[in-house]
C-alpha positions in Angstrom: -30.1 -11.8 1.3 -28.0 -11.7 -2.2 -24.5 -13.5 -2.6 -22.3 -10.9 -1.8 -24.2 -9.8 1.7 -24.0 -13.4 2.2 -20.4 -13.5 1.8 -19.5 -10.4 4.1 -21.7 -12.1 6.7 -20.0 -15.2 6.4 -16.2 -13.8 6.4 -16.9 -11.8 9.6 -18.3 -15.4 10.9 -15.2 -17.1 10.0 -12.7 -14.3 11.2 -14.1 -15.1 14.9 -14.3 -18.9 14.5 -10.6 -18.9 13.3 -9.6 -16.6 15.9 -11.1 -18.1 18.9 -12.1 -21.6 18.0 -8.6 -22.6 16.1 -6.3 -19.5 17.4 -5.2 -18.9 13.9 -1.8 -17.1 13.6 -0.6 -15.3 10.7 2.8 -14.9 9.8 4.3 -12.9 7.0 1.3 -10.5 6.1 3.7 -7.6 5.6 5.1 -10.0 2.6 1.9 -9.5 0.7 2.4 -6.8 -1.8 0.4 -3.7 -1.8 -0.9 -4.2 -5.6 -2.0 -7.3 -7.0 -0.4 -11.0 -6.5 -0.9 -14.6 -6.6 -0.9 -16.5 -3.6 0.4 -19.9 -3.8 -0.6 -22.4 -1.2 -0.8 -26.4 -0.6 -4.1 -28.1 -0.1 -4.2 -29.2 3.4 -7.0 -31.0 5.1 -11.1 -31.2 4.4 -14.1 -29.2 4.7 -12.4 -26.6 2.5 -11.0 -25.2 6.2 -8.1 -24.0 4.2 -9.8 -22.1 1.9 -12.0 -20.4 4.6 -8.9 -19.4 6.8 -7.0 -17.9 3.4 -9.8 -16.1 2.2 -10.3 -14.0 5.5 -7.1 -14.0 7.1 -5.9 -10.6 5.9 -7.1 -7.8 7.9 -8.0 -5.4 5.4 -8.1 -7.2 1.9 -9.9 -10.1 0.4 -8.3 -12.8 -0.7 -9.9 -14.7 -3.9 -9.6 -18.6 -4.1 -9.6 -20.1 -7.2 -12.1 -23.4 -6.9 -12.5 -26.2 -9.0 -16.0 -25.0 -11.0 -17.7 -28.1 -9.8 -17.5 -27.1 -6.5 -17.9 -23.0 -7.0 -21.5 -21.4 -6.4 -22.1 -21.1 -10.0 -22.7 -24.7 -10.3 -23.1 -26.1 -6.6 -24.9 -25.7 -3.4 -21.7 -26.6 -1.3 -20.5 -23.9 -3.4 -23.1 -21.4 -2.5 -23.8 -21.8 0.6 -20.3 -23.1 1.9 -17.8 -21.7 0.0 -19.8 -18.7 -1.4 -17.2 -16.6 -2.7 -14.0 -17.3 -5.2 -13.1 -17.5 -8.9 -14.4 -20.6 -10.8 -11.4 -22.6 -12.4 -12.0 -25.4 -15.0 -9.7 -28.0 -14.7 -10.5 -29.2 -18.5 -10.7 -27.3 -21.8 -8.4 -24.5 -20.7 -8.2 -21.3 -18.1 -11.3 -19.2 -18.5 -9.6 -15.7 -18.6 -13.0 -13.3 -18.2 -13.1 -15.1 -14.6 -9.9 -14.0 -13.4 -9.3 -10.7 -15.7 -11.3 -8.6 -13.1 -9.3 -9.2 -10.4 -5.6 -9.2 -11.8 -5.7 -7.5 -15.3 -4.8 -4.0 -15.2 -7.9 -2.8 -16.3 -9.8 -5.0 -14.4 -12.8 -4.1 -12.1 -11.3 -5.5 -9.1 -7.8 -4.8 -9.7 -5.4 -4.9 -7.9 -6.4 -8.1 -6.3 -5.1 -11.0 -4.0 -5.9 -14.5 -5.8 -4.9 -17.4 -4.4 -4.5 -20.9 -6.0 -3.7 -24.7 -4.5 -1.7 -26.2 -7.7 -1.7 -29.7 -6.4 -5.5 -29.6 -7.1 -5.4 -32.2 -4.3 -5.6 -32.5 -0.6 -3.9 -36.2 1.1 -5.0 -38.2 3.7 -4.1 -38.0 6.9 -1.7 -40.8 6.6 0.2 -38.9 3.6 0.0 -35.1 5.3 3.7 -34.7 4.8 3.7 -35.2 1.0 3.6 -32.0 -1.1 2.0 -33.2 -4.4 3.2 -32.2 -8.1 2.2 -28.7 -9.4 -0.4 -28.3 -12.3 0.7 -25.5 -15.0 -1.8 -23.1 -14.5 -0.3 -21.5 -12.3 2.6 -20.6 -14.4 0.2 -19.4 -17.2 -1.6 -17.1 -14.7 1.5 -15.5 -13.3 3.2 -14.9 -16.8 -0.1 -13.8 -18.4 -0.8 -11.1 -15.4 2.8 -10.7 -14.7 2.2 -10.3 -10.8 4.2 -11.3 -8.1 4.1 -15.1 -6.6 3.3 -14.9 -2.9 4.1 -18.7 -1.3 2.4 -19.5 1.7 2.2 -22.7 4.3 -0.6 -24.0 5.8 0.0 -25.5 9.0 -2.3 -27.8 11.0 -5.5 -28.0 8.9 -5.0 -32.1 8.6 -5.1 -32.3 12.2 -8.4 -30.0 12.5 -9.8 -31.3 9.8 -8.3 -35.2 8.9 -9.3 -36.8 5.4 -9.5 -40.4 5.9 -10.1 -41.7 2.5 -9.5 -40.1 -0.7 -11.7 -41.9 -3.8 -9.8 -41.5 -7.4 -11.9 -39.8 -9.7 -11.3 -40.5 -13.5 -11.1 -36.7 -14.5 -10.3 -34.3 -11.4 -9.2 -34.2 -7.9 -10.0 -36.9 -5.7 -13.2 -37.1 -3.6 -12.2 -37.2 0.1 -14.0 -38.8 3.1 -13.6 -36.7 6.6 -13.5 -37.8 9.8 -14.8 -36.7 12.2 -17.8 -35.0 11.1 -16.7 -31.9 13.1 -13.4 -29.5 12.9 -11.3 -30.4 15.9 -9.8 -27.3 18.0 -5.9 -27.4 16.9 -4.1 -24.6 16.7 -3.6 -23.3 12.8 -0.8 -21.3 11.3 -0.6 -19.5 8.0 2.8 -18.1 6.8 3.6 -16.1 3.9 6.9 -16.2 2.4 9.1 -13.4 0.4 7.2 -12.8 -3.3 8.9 -13.7 -6.4 8.6 -12.9 -10.1 9.0 -15.4 -13.0 9.8 -12.2 -14.8 12.8 -13.8 -16.8 9.8 -16.0 -18.4 7.8 -13.0 -19.1 6.9 -12.9 -23.1 8.4 -16.3 -23.7 6.3 -18.8 -25.9 6.7 -21.9 -23.5 5.7 -25.3 -24.1 3.5 -27.3 -21.7 6.7 -29.5 -20.5 8.7 -26.3 -19.7 5.4 -24.9 -17.7 5.4 -27.9 -15.5 9.0 -27.6 -15.2 8.6 -24.2 -13.9 6.1 -25.2 -11.4 7.6 -27.9 -10.0 11.4 -27.0 -10.1 11.3 -23.4 -9.5 7.7 -22.6 -7.6 7.0 -26.1 -5.7 10.3 -25.9 -3.8 9.8 -22.3 -2.5 6.6 -23.6 -0.8 8.1 -26.6 0.5 10.9 -24.7 1.9 8.3 -22.3 3.7 6.3 -25.5 5.0 9.4 -27.4 6.5 10.2 -24.2 8.9 7.2 -25.8 10.7 6.8 -29.9 9.8 8.5 -32.4 7.7 7.8 -32.5 3.9 8.0 -35.1 1.2 7.9 -34.2 -2.6 6.0 -36.7 -4.8 7.5 -37.7 -7.9 6.4 -36.0 -10.7 5.4 -38.3 -13.2 4.6 -35.9 -16.2 7.3 -35.0 -19.2 9.3 -31.5 -17.9 11.8 -29.8 -19.9 13.9 -26.8 -18.3 13.5 -23.8 -20.6 16.5 -22.9 -22.6 16.8 -18.8 -22.3 
């Protein structure tokens, strides 16, 4: 079985798994544009349950999740047999645009597509599940390069269904989680898609890294937080990176 056939069969399985076992409720599908878009969600829970849920939640379209290359199927068995799909994202050395171009570039072979990014790059433990972590600037660079709308998404209940007990910090990259229990629990899950918006005032501007951090954490992150607050308490992690508001 080739990787594409396996991916389709896995998507079929997860569609029914989430519908029956977790009674997944999708809110706001009408907010997803017909064309290309960047879906921005926060990480929640373990076993990449949020990744699978958002990948298969749209009834007619694929949502391609940007996955850390360490766990993408080009580099790992976890990615090949569990995640299967997705787009590899390197956390160091810059964004490899050739992997995203097919989906969001107007001349790409898979255009127009829906691409999802988790800009926190991390999922907290069950005890700090209410924290929305700082956002990294890759999200801004992608949205501005392809000039696509951003669709905020709230993932609700995933920390209950697949709680993370401990996170072991890594020198480079996200922490390695330790899960408990070893199965997902039958809690109800929700995904809500919010109103799309664009960063059009920043199109074709030469931004510094500090300005990109500001846009990610002062414009994009509050919209995700507001959407999540409809369902649960949210605390914003303090951003310890230098930020600067663009002056145009």
